[in-house]
C-alpha positions as CSV (number, residue, x, y, z in Angstrom):
1,M,86.0,-44.5,-66.1
2,A,85.7,-48.3,-65.0
3,Y,88.1,-50.7,-66.3
4,D,88.5,-54.5,-65.6
5,R,92.1,-55.7,-66.5
6,I,91.8,-59.5,-66.3
7,I,94.8,-62.1,-66.4
8,D,93.6,-65.6,-66.9
9,L,95.6,-67.8,-65.0
10,D,97.1,-71.4,-65.7
11,E,98.2,-71.5,-62.2
12,V,97.2,-69.4,-58.9
13,P,100.0,-67.4,-57.7
14,D,100.9,-66.9,-53.9
15,E,98.6,-64.3,-52.5
16,A,101.5,-63.1,-50.3
17,H,103.7,-62.6,-53.4
18,I,100.8,-60.3,-54.8
19,R,100.5,-58.4,-51.8
20,K,104.2,-57.9,-51.5
21,L,104.4,-56.5,-55.2
22,L,101.4,-54.3,-54.6
23,Y,103.0,-52.7,-51.6
24,A,106.4,-52.5,-53.4
25,Y,104.8,-51.1,-56.5
26,L,103.1,-48.3,-54.6
27,A,106.2,-47.6,-52.5
28,G,104.7,-44.8,-50.5
29,A,102.6,-43.4,-53.1
30,G,99.4,-44.8,-51.5
31,Y,98.5,-47.6,-49.0
32,V,97.1,-51.2,-49.3
33,E,94.1,-52.6,-47.3
34,F,92.7,-56.1,-47.6
35,K,89.1,-56.6,-46.9
36,G,86.6,-58.9,-48.4
37,G,88.9,-60.9,-50.4
38,R,90.1,-58.0,-52.2
39,H,93.2,-55.8,-52.1
40,Y,92.4,-52.1,-52.3
41,A,95.2,-49.6,-53.2
42,S,94.5,-46.2,-52.2
43,L,96.3,-43.3,-53.9
44,E,96.9,-39.9,-52.6
45,G,94.9,-36.8,-54.2
46,N,91.6,-36.0,-55.3
47,G,90.5,-37.8,-58.4
48,Q,88.0,-35.1,-59.4
49,V,90.6,-32.2,-59.8
50,L,92.2,-33.7,-63.0
51,T,88.8,-34.5,-64.4
52,E,87.5,-31.0,-63.8
53,V,90.6,-29.5,-65.3
54,L,90.1,-31.6,-68.4
55,G,86.8,-30.2,-68.6
56,R,84.6,-33.2,-67.9
57,P,81.8,-33.3,-65.3
58,K,83.6,-34.1,-61.9
59,E,80.7,-36.6,-61.5
60,M,82.3,-38.9,-64.0
61,T,85.1,-39.6,-61.0
62,R,85.1,-40.3,-57.5
63,K,87.1,-38.1,-55.1
64,E,89.0,-41.2,-53.7
65,R,91.5,-42.5,-55.8
66,F,91.9,-46.3,-55.6
67,F,92.0,-49.4,-57.5
68,E,91.1,-53.1,-56.6
69,V,93.3,-56.3,-57.0
70,V,91.2,-59.4,-56.9
71,M,92.7,-63.1,-57.1
72,T,90.5,-66.1,-57.8
73,S,91.3,-69.6,-58.6
74,D,91.5,-68.8,-62.2
75,H,92.2,-65.2,-62.8
76,L,93.6,-61.9,-61.3
77,S,91.6,-58.9,-62.0
78,V,93.0,-55.3,-61.6
79,I,89.9,-53.0,-61.3
80,T,89.0,-49.3,-61.4
81,R,85.7,-47.6,-60.7
82,Q,85.0,-44.2,-61.8
83,A,88.6,-43.5,-61.7
84,D,90.6,-40.4,-63.1
85,D,93.2,-40.8,-65.7
86,Y,96.0,-40.9,-63.1
87,T,94.4,-43.8,-61.1
88,N,93.8,-45.7,-64.3
89,A,97.4,-45.3,-65.3
90,V,98.7,-46.5,-62.1
91,A,96.3,-49.4,-62.1
92,D,97.8,-50.2,-65.6
93,G,101.3,-50.2,-64.6
94,F,100.5,-52.6,-61.8
95,Y,98.7,-54.8,-64.4
96,K,101.8,-54.8,-66.7
97,L,104.1,-55.7,-63.6
98,L,101.9,-58.7,-62.9
99,K,102.3,-59.6,-66.6
100,R,106.1,-59.0,-66.5
101,Q,106.1,-61.6,-63.6
102,G,105.1,-64.3,-65.7
103,W,101.2,-64.4,-65.5
104,D,100.7,-64.1,-69.2
105,G,97.2,-65.0,-69.7
106,A,95.0,-63.3,-72.1
107,L,93.9,-59.6,-71.5
108,A,90.2,-59.1,-71.2
109,L,89.6,-55.5,-71.0
110,R,86.1,-54.4,-70.2
111,K,85.2,-50.7,-70.1
112,E,82.1,-49.4,-68.5
């Protein structure tokens, strides 16, 4: 499933700090790539395996496990696209870590 976890910002955090948090959060469970103004956090494993075990059509999820972190002048977004439950849980955890860092804007969760 696709989720957008959005933190509305009063002030823009330092992008280098966000990147450092993301690297530390994954701590070897995946890797981070920056391209096109987005941080892509790739995770190990095949996202379709869990989906299949849960009895859902594997086409619901991607094989690749990843989430995106996008920072603009007024919000931070942690986004998953066609992700399995594990990927969504990791992305949720990073979102909660950002909230604990003091970026306490409103949550707008969009499920697609």
